[in-house]
N, CA, C and O atoms as a DFTB+ gen file, in Angstrom:
440 C
 N C O
     1  1       0.842      -1.176       0.000
     2  2       0.000       0.000       0.000
     3  2       0.891       1.245       0.000
     4  3       1.872       1.316       0.741
     5  1       0.547       2.203      -0.821
     6  2       1.298       3.459      -0.857
     7  2       1.174       4.182       0.470
     8  3       0.121       4.169       1.108
     9  1       2.278       4.818       0.878
    10  2       2.317       5.560       2.132
    11  2       2.578       7.019       1.784
    12  3       3.660       7.369       1.312
    13  1       1.585       7.864       2.018
    14  2       1.753       9.286       1.742
    15  2       1.521      10.016       3.059
    16  3       0.450      10.567       3.312
    17  1       2.558      10.002       3.886
    18  2       2.509      10.628       5.206
    19  2       3.854      11.270       5.499
    20  3       4.904      10.719       5.169
    21  1       3.812      12.425       6.113
    22  2       5.032      13.107       6.525
    23  2       5.732      12.257       7.583
    24  3       5.086      11.707       8.476
    25  1       7.051      12.154       7.476
    26  2       7.831      11.453       8.488
    27  2       8.000       9.966       8.274
    28  3       8.698       9.320       9.055
    29  1       7.391       9.397       7.250
    30  2       7.566       7.974       6.972
    31  2       8.958       7.738       6.403
    32  3       9.497       8.591       5.698
    33  1       9.524       6.612       6.700
    34  2      10.874       6.285       6.237
    35  2      10.821       5.556       4.904
    36  3      11.343       4.449       4.771
    37  1      10.191       6.182       3.923
    38  2      10.142       5.616       2.581
    39  2      10.674       6.660       1.610
    40  3      10.720       7.850       1.921
    41  1      11.072       6.200       0.439
    42  2      11.486       7.106      -0.622
    43  2      10.484       6.933      -1.765
    44  3      10.106       5.815      -2.116
    45  1      10.067       8.052      -2.331
    46  2       9.100       8.030      -3.418
    47  2       9.794       8.396      -4.718
    48  3      10.437       9.441      -4.817
    49  1       9.660       7.537      -5.703
    50  2      10.175       7.819      -7.031
    51  2       9.015       8.312      -7.874
    52  3       7.983       7.648      -7.975
    53  1       9.186       9.478      -8.479
    54  2       8.215       9.971      -9.444
    55  2       8.927      10.005     -10.786
    56  3       9.902      10.735     -10.964
    57  1       8.440       9.220     -11.715
    58  2       9.033       9.127     -13.039
    59  2       7.977       9.585     -14.036
    60  3       6.938       8.942     -14.191
    61  1       8.246      10.693     -14.706
    62  2       7.333      11.223     -15.717
    63  2       7.900      10.859     -17.086
    64  3       8.980      11.311     -17.467
    65  1       7.161      10.045     -17.808
    66  2       7.568       9.615     -19.136
    67  2       6.858      10.465     -20.185
    68  3       5.648      10.681     -20.104
    69  1       7.603      10.939     -21.154
    70  2       7.025      11.603     -22.319
    71  2       6.900      10.551     -23.408
    72  3       7.848       9.818     -23.691
    73  1       5.730      10.483     -24.012
    74  2       5.435       9.415     -24.964
    75  2       4.522       9.959     -26.060
    76  3       3.717      10.857     -25.816
    77  1       4.651       9.417     -27.251
    78  2       3.714       9.754     -28.323
    79  2       2.350       9.176     -27.959
    80  3       2.274       8.058     -27.449
    81  1       1.269       9.918     -28.212
    82  2      -0.062       9.436     -27.825
    83  2      -0.380       8.017     -28.317
    84  3      -1.061       7.261     -27.624
    85  1       0.103       7.658     -29.496
    86  2      -0.194       6.324     -30.010
    87  2       0.542       5.223     -29.248
    88  3       0.217       4.046     -29.408
    89  1       1.529       5.586     -28.421
    90  2       2.276       4.603     -27.625
    91  2       1.940       4.640     -26.139
    92  3       2.487       3.858     -25.361
    93  1       1.054       5.534     -25.744
    94  2       0.780       5.684     -24.308
    95  2       0.252       4.391     -23.683
    96  3       0.739       3.975     -22.632
    97  1      -0.721       3.759     -24.306
    98  2      -1.306       2.532     -23.732
    99  2      -0.241       1.443     -23.644
   100  3      -0.183       0.721     -22.649
   101  1       0.602       1.314     -24.667
   102  2       1.664       0.301     -24.647
   103  2       2.653       0.572     -23.528
   104  3       3.114      -0.359     -22.867
   105  1       2.984       1.840     -23.309
   106  2       3.890       2.196     -22.216
   107  2       3.299       1.794     -20.873
   108  3       3.997       1.224     -20.034
   109  1       2.035       2.081     -20.664
   110  2       1.375       1.662     -19.417
   111  2       1.484       0.147     -19.269
   112  3       1.809      -0.348     -18.189
   113  1       1.219      -0.582     -20.330
   114  2       1.303      -2.045     -20.279
   115  2       2.711      -2.512     -19.911
   116  3       2.870      -3.432     -19.108
   117  1       3.733      -1.881     -20.496
   118  2       5.114      -2.263     -20.191
   119  2       5.475      -2.004     -18.734
   120  3       6.143      -2.826     -18.106
   121  1       5.040      -0.871     -18.192
   122  2       5.350      -0.550     -16.795
   123  2       4.610      -1.499     -15.852
   124  3       5.177      -1.962     -14.862
   125  1       3.359      -1.785     -16.158
   126  2       2.590      -2.731     -15.337
   127  2       3.231      -4.115     -15.400
   128  3       3.367      -4.785     -14.376
   129  1       3.623      -4.540     -16.591
   130  2       4.274      -5.845     -16.733
   131  2       5.564      -5.912     -15.913
   132  3       5.806      -6.898     -15.217
   133  1       6.385      -4.872     -15.993
   134  2       7.629      -4.842     -15.218
   135  2       7.332      -4.907     -13.729
   136  3       8.027      -5.592     -12.979
   137  1       6.300      -4.193     -13.304
   138  2       5.935      -4.185     -11.885
   139  2       5.464      -5.561     -11.430
   140  3       5.870      -6.046     -10.374
   141  1       4.612      -6.180     -12.225
   142  2       4.026      -7.470     -11.838
   143  2       4.990      -8.643     -11.961
   144  3       4.852      -9.625     -11.232
   145  1       5.959      -8.565     -12.863
   146  2       6.852      -9.710     -13.067
   147  2       8.189      -9.583     -12.362
   148  3       8.841     -10.592     -12.094
   149  1       8.615      -8.353     -12.052
   150  2       9.934      -8.174     -11.443
   151  2       9.888      -7.309     -10.191
   152  3      10.262      -7.758      -9.108
   153  1       9.433      -6.077     -10.337
   154  2       9.546      -5.099      -9.243
   155  2       8.892      -5.561      -7.942
   156  3       9.449      -5.362      -6.863
   157  1       7.736      -6.163      -8.039
   158  2       7.017      -6.553      -6.819
   159  2       7.809      -7.533      -5.963
   160  3       7.563      -7.648      -4.763
   161  1       8.763      -8.243      -6.576
   162  2       9.566      -9.214      -5.844
   163  2      10.946      -8.690      -5.438
   164  3      11.720      -9.401      -4.797
   165  1      11.248      -7.455      -5.810
   166  2      12.540      -6.861      -5.455
   167  2      12.485      -6.382      -4.005
   168  3      11.527      -5.726      -3.595
   169  1      13.515      -6.716      -3.241
   170  2      13.572      -6.333      -1.834
   171  2      13.427      -4.818      -1.679
   172  3      14.129      -4.053      -2.341
   173  1      12.530      -4.396      -0.816
   174  2      12.335      -2.987      -0.527
   175  2      11.209      -2.330      -1.298
   176  3      10.835      -1.199      -0.988
   177  1      10.658      -3.007      -2.295
   178  2       9.551      -2.445      -3.069
   179  2       8.307      -2.359      -2.199
   180  3       7.974      -3.307      -1.487
   181  1       7.619      -1.221      -2.257
   182  2       6.370      -1.041      -1.504
   183  2       5.176      -0.992      -2.441
   184  3       4.222      -1.752      -2.276
   185  1       5.224      -0.094      -3.434
   186  2       4.048       0.075      -4.290
   187  2       4.415       0.803      -5.572
   188  3       5.453       1.458      -5.668
   189  1       3.528       0.668      -6.557
   190  2       3.624       1.436      -7.792
   191  2       2.221       1.900      -8.157
   192  3       1.246       1.163      -8.009
   193  1       2.142       3.118      -8.630
   194  2       0.876       3.701      -9.065
   195  2       1.135       4.342     -10.424
   196  3       1.973       5.236     -10.544
   197  1       0.422       3.888     -11.435
   198  2       0.658       4.343     -12.793
   199  2      -0.497       5.249     -13.210
   200  3      -1.668       4.898     -13.066
   201  1      -0.137       6.429     -13.732
   202  2      -1.131       7.418     -14.164
   203  2      -0.856       7.777     -15.621
   204  3       0.300       7.926     -16.018
   205  1      -1.910       7.917     -16.415
   206  2      -1.736       8.349     -17.803
   207  2      -2.451       9.674     -18.009
   208  3      -3.576       9.864     -17.548
   209  1      -1.781      10.594     -18.711
   210  2      -2.366      11.915     -18.931
   211  2      -3.520      11.828     -19.926
   212  3      -3.529      10.983     -20.821
   213  1      -4.461      12.691     -19.754
   214  2      -5.633      12.686     -20.624
   215  2      -5.292      13.092     -22.057
   216  3      -6.010      12.724     -22.986
   217  1      -4.206      13.846     -22.250
   218  2      -3.819      14.247     -23.605
   219  2      -2.970      13.188     -24.309
   220  3      -2.630      13.355     -25.480
   221  1      -2.624      12.109     -23.618
   222  2      -1.906      10.993     -24.218
   223  2      -0.398      11.134     -24.292
   224  3       0.272      10.242     -24.813
   225  1       0.159      12.237     -23.784
   226  2       1.591      12.495     -23.966
   227  2       2.461      12.176     -22.764
   228  3       3.683      12.302     -22.842
   229  1       1.865      11.769     -21.660
   230  2       2.650      11.490     -20.462
   231  2       2.094      10.253     -19.753
   232  3       0.903       9.946     -19.812
   233  1       3.017       9.559     -19.080
   234  2       2.669       8.499     -18.135
   235  2       3.518       8.762     -16.909
   236  3       4.717       9.019     -17.025
   237  1       2.911       8.701     -15.735
   238  2       3.627       8.936     -14.485
   239  2       3.613       7.655     -13.667
   240  3       2.569       7.035     -13.464
   241  1       4.797       7.275     -13.203
   242  2       4.937       6.146     -12.286
   243  2       5.312       6.730     -10.932
   244  3       6.391       7.301     -10.771
   245  1       4.423       6.586      -9.965
   246  2       4.645       7.027      -8.588
   247  2       4.887       5.747      -7.799
   248  3       3.947       5.017      -7.486
   249  1       6.151       5.478      -7.478
   250  2       6.498       4.215      -6.816
   251  2       7.216       4.491      -5.509
   252  3       7.923       5.490      -5.378
   253  1       7.034       3.610      -4.549
   254  2       7.683       3.790      -3.255
   255  2       8.558       2.598      -2.908
   256  3       8.247       1.445      -3.209
   257  1       9.682       2.938      -2.250
   258  2      10.685       1.968      -1.821
   259  2      11.005       2.212      -0.356
   260  3      10.857       3.332       0.133
   261  1      11.438       1.183       0.344
   262  2      11.732       1.303       1.779
   263  2      12.870       2.274       2.071
   264  3      12.905       2.880       3.142
   265  1      13.806       2.429       1.123
   266  2      14.943       3.331       1.338
   267  2      15.609       3.653       0.005
   268  3      15.349       2.997      -1.004
   269  1      16.456       4.654       0.011
   270  2      17.253       4.980      -1.166
   271  2      18.131       3.785      -1.537
   272  3      18.310       3.483      -2.717
   273  1      18.674       3.110      -0.530
   274  2      19.538       1.951      -0.779
   275  2      18.777       0.836      -1.506
   276  3      19.319       0.206      -2.414
   277  1      17.525       0.592      -1.109
   278  2      16.714      -0.411      -1.798
   279  2      16.475       0.006      -3.248
   280  3      16.555      -0.820      -4.158
   281  1      16.186       1.276      -3.457
   282  2      15.954       1.787      -4.805
   283  2      17.209       1.617      -5.665
   284  3      17.128       1.166      -6.808
   285  1      18.356       1.975      -5.116
   286  2      19.611       1.852      -5.855
   287  2      19.945       0.388      -6.157
   288  3      20.464       0.080      -7.230
   289  1      19.653      -0.501      -5.226
   290  2      19.888      -1.929      -5.449
   291  2      19.011      -2.454      -6.583
   292  3      19.444      -3.301      -7.364
   293  1      17.792      -1.957      -6.672
   294  2      16.898      -2.357      -7.761
   295  2      17.536      -2.018      -9.104
   296  3      17.457      -2.810     -10.042
   297  1      18.161      -0.861      -9.205
   298  2      18.791      -0.451     -10.469
   299  2      19.991      -1.333     -10.843
   300  3      20.374      -1.399     -12.011
   301  1      20.569      -1.994      -9.870
   302  2      21.686      -2.910     -10.147
   303  2      21.203      -4.330     -10.456
   304  3      21.999      -5.187     -10.839
   305  1      19.922      -4.575     -10.295
   306  2      19.350      -5.899     -10.513
   307  2      19.241      -6.175     -12.016
   308  3      18.524      -5.458     -12.715
   309  1      19.934      -7.195     -12.525
   310  2      19.912      -7.457     -13.967
   311  2      18.540      -7.847     -14.504
   312  3      18.311      -7.745     -15.709
   313  1      17.634      -8.284     -13.663
   314  2      16.295      -8.661     -14.124
   315  2      15.471      -7.463     -14.574
   316  3      14.541      -7.620     -15.365
   317  1      15.796      -6.269     -14.086
   318  2      15.006      -5.088     -14.460
   319  2      15.485      -4.455     -15.761
   320  3      14.720      -3.740     -16.410
   321  1      16.723      -4.698     -16.153
   322  2      17.298      -4.011     -17.313
   323  2      16.543      -4.226     -18.620
   324  3      16.368      -3.260     -19.362
   325  1      16.082      -5.441     -18.950
   326  2      15.315      -5.600     -20.198
   327  2      14.041      -4.755     -20.206
   328  3      13.645      -4.243     -21.253
   329  1      13.404      -4.608     -19.058
   330  2      12.190      -3.797     -18.984
   331  2      12.517      -2.333     -19.240
   332  3      11.785      -1.652     -19.958
   333  1      13.606      -1.844     -18.661
   334  2      14.015      -0.460     -18.893
   335  2      14.291      -0.219     -20.377
   336  3      13.928       0.828     -20.915
   337  1      14.925      -1.174     -21.031
   338  2      15.239      -1.047     -22.456
   339  2      13.959      -0.939     -23.280
   340  3      13.850      -0.078     -24.153
   341  1      12.993      -1.813     -23.002
   342  2      11.720      -1.790     -23.733
   343  2      10.989      -0.468     -23.529
   344  3      10.432       0.091     -24.474
   345  1      10.993       0.023     -22.313
   346  2      10.296       1.270     -21.990
   347  2      10.966       2.451     -22.683
   348  3      10.293       3.297     -23.272
   349  1      12.283       2.506     -22.611
   350  2      13.008       3.633     -23.228
   351  2      12.929       3.629     -24.755
   352  3      13.213       4.643     -25.393
   353  1      12.551       2.509     -25.335
   354  2      12.409       2.448     -26.786
   355  2      11.232       3.285     -27.280
   356  3      11.210       3.706     -28.436
   357  1      10.247       3.528     -26.399
   358  2       9.066       4.288     -26.835
   359  2       8.807       5.538     -26.003
   360  3       7.884       6.294     -26.307
   361  1       9.604       5.773     -24.953
   362  2       9.334       6.912     -24.080
   363  2      10.618       7.478     -23.496
   364  3      11.633       6.789     -23.393
   365  1      10.551       8.741     -23.118
   366  2      11.675       9.411     -22.460
   367  2      11.328       9.620     -20.994
   368  3      10.374      10.333     -20.684
   369  1      12.088       9.007     -20.083
   370  2      11.790       9.154     -18.655
   371  2      12.478      10.375     -18.051
   372  3      13.542      10.800     -18.501
   373  1      11.842      10.922     -17.024
   374  2      12.471      11.936     -16.166
   375  2      12.130      11.536     -14.732
   376  3      11.018      11.761     -14.253
   377  1      13.116      10.937     -14.058
   378  2      12.894      10.339     -12.751
   379  2      13.629      11.113     -11.664
   380  3      14.772      11.535     -11.838
   381  1      12.931      11.288     -10.522
   382  2      13.527      11.906      -9.345
   383  2      12.994      11.199      -8.103
   384  3      11.897      10.641      -8.115
   385  1      13.785      11.230      -7.032
   386  2      13.359      10.679      -5.745
   387  2      12.870      11.813      -4.853
   388  3      13.400      12.923      -4.892
   389  1      11.849      11.518      -4.049
   390  2      11.220      12.527      -3.200
   391  2      10.953      11.989      -1.799
   392  3      10.937      10.781      -1.565
   393  1      10.746      12.917      -0.884
   394  2      10.205      12.615       0.444
   395  2       8.905      13.396       0.562
   396  3       8.706      14.387      -0.140
   397  1       8.034      12.960       1.433
   398  2       6.767      13.662       1.666
   399  2       7.008      14.753       2.695
   400  3       7.458      14.474       3.807
   401  1       6.713      15.986       2.333
   402  2       6.883      17.117       3.242
   403  2       5.575      17.643       3.806
   404  3       5.566      18.275       4.863
   405  1       4.479      17.393       3.122
   406  2       3.200      17.944       3.578
   407  2       2.059      17.139       2.980
   408  3       2.113      16.750       1.814
   409  1       1.026      16.890       3.776
   410  2      -0.184      16.212       3.310
   411  2      -1.377      16.914       3.936
   412  3      -1.383      17.183       5.137
   413  1      -2.373      17.209       3.141
   414  2      -3.650      17.752       3.627
   415  2      -4.756      16.924       2.995
   416  3      -4.794      16.759       1.776
   417  1      -5.637      16.414       3.802
   418  2      -6.743      15.620       3.303
   419  2      -8.055      16.248       3.731
   420  3      -8.232      16.617       4.892
   421  1      -8.977      16.366       2.782
   422  2     -10.273      16.943       3.097
   423  2     -11.290      15.820       3.314
   424  3     -11.944      15.752       4.355
   425  1     -11.411      14.958       2.335
   426  2     -12.368      13.860       2.455
   427  2     -11.936      12.727       1.535
   428  3     -11.288      12.955       0.513
   429  1     -12.292      11.530       1.901
   430  2     -11.978      10.371       1.083
   431  2     -12.884      10.348      -0.146
   432  3     -14.064      10.690      -0.064
   433  1     -12.329       9.948      -1.272
   434  2     -13.094       9.798      -2.495
   435  2     -13.495       8.329      -2.603
   436  3     -12.662       7.434      -2.458
   437  1     -14.736       8.102      -2.849
   438  2     -15.224       6.721      -2.970
   439  2     -16.019       6.565      -4.235
   440  3     -16.517       5.476      -4.521
């Protein structure tokens, strides 16, 4: 489960991919496949949330890891490299790591 709370000891990766609209659905499929076949079993993985822009030009992966060290270890894992290659063939990623500094909640959406 994603943790969006100030003070939690998790690291959040936000990766914004730029993609041609005709490849957006395929990019989502590739990221979901990578998550379901590899990432979910990598030590330190917490969650992934995939969002696609309504204009078709972006896909955002909001993923959480137990620590920066876990995230860095994932990048050294040879099982993830083929997925990165497939994704980069159709999209340009811009990835950064974040911490949660502030959360305000009004009401739950159901």
